[in-house]
C-alpha positions as CSV (number, residue, x, y, z in Angstrom):
1,M,11.3,-8.2,-9.6
2,K,11.0,-10.8,-6.8
3,L,14.6,-11.7,-7.2
4,L,15.6,-8.1,-6.7
5,G,13.7,-7.9,-3.5
6,W,15.4,-11.1,-2.2
7,V,18.8,-9.8,-3.1
8,L,18.3,-6.5,-1.4
9,A,16.8,-8.2,1.7
10,L,19.7,-10.5,2.1
11,A,22.1,-7.5,1.6
12,A,20.3,-5.6,4.3
13,L,20.5,-8.6,6.6
14,N,24.3,-9.0,5.9
15,L,24.8,-5.2,6.6
16,G,22.9,-5.5,9.9
17,L,24.8,-8.5,11.0
18,S,28.1,-6.7,10.2
19,A,27.3,-4.4,13.1
20,L,27.8,-7.4,15.3
21,G,31.0,-8.4,13.5
22,I,29.4,-11.1,11.4
23,N,29.7,-11.1,7.6
24,L,27.3,-13.7,6.4
25,V,28.4,-13.5,2.8
26,E,32.1,-14.0,3.6
27,S,31.3,-16.7,6.1
28,V,29.3,-18.8,3.7
29,L,31.3,-18.1,0.5
30,G,34.9,-18.3,1.8
31,G,36.4,-15.1,3.0
32,S,36.9,-11.6,1.6
33,D,39.5,-12.7,-1.1
34,S,37.1,-15.2,-2.7
35,L,36.0,-14.5,-6.3
36,L,32.5,-15.6,-5.5
37,V,32.3,-13.1,-2.7
38,K,33.3,-10.3,-5.0
39,V,30.7,-11.4,-7.6
40,V,28.0,-11.4,-5.0
41,Y,29.0,-7.9,-3.8
42,L,28.9,-6.7,-7.5
43,A,25.5,-8.2,-8.0
44,V,24.2,-6.6,-4.8
45,G,25.6,-3.2,-5.9
46,A,24.0,-3.7,-9.3
47,A,20.6,-4.6,-7.8
48,G,20.8,-1.6,-5.5
49,A,21.6,0.7,-8.4
50,Y,18.8,-0.7,-10.4
51,K,16.3,-0.3,-7.6
52,L,17.4,3.3,-7.1
53,Y,16.9,3.9,-10.8
54,L,13.4,2.5,-10.5
55,L,12.5,4.7,-7.6
56,V,13.9,7.8,-9.2
57,S,12.5,7.3,-12.6
58,K,9.0,6.4,-11.4
59,K,6.4,8.8,-12.8
60,K,4.3,10.6,-10.3
């Protein structure tokens, strides 16, 4: 669960920086056409979907 938190925190940081025209993931990993960038975005999307599942399925 700690890894999930880190992934989502870095995704939020990247999203916030994109408002300033900075894409941290693409800058570090080599542009929007890079396979590694696409893998990172897929991993972030999967982490977000899993976290949403955990939040929705939590018993009250």
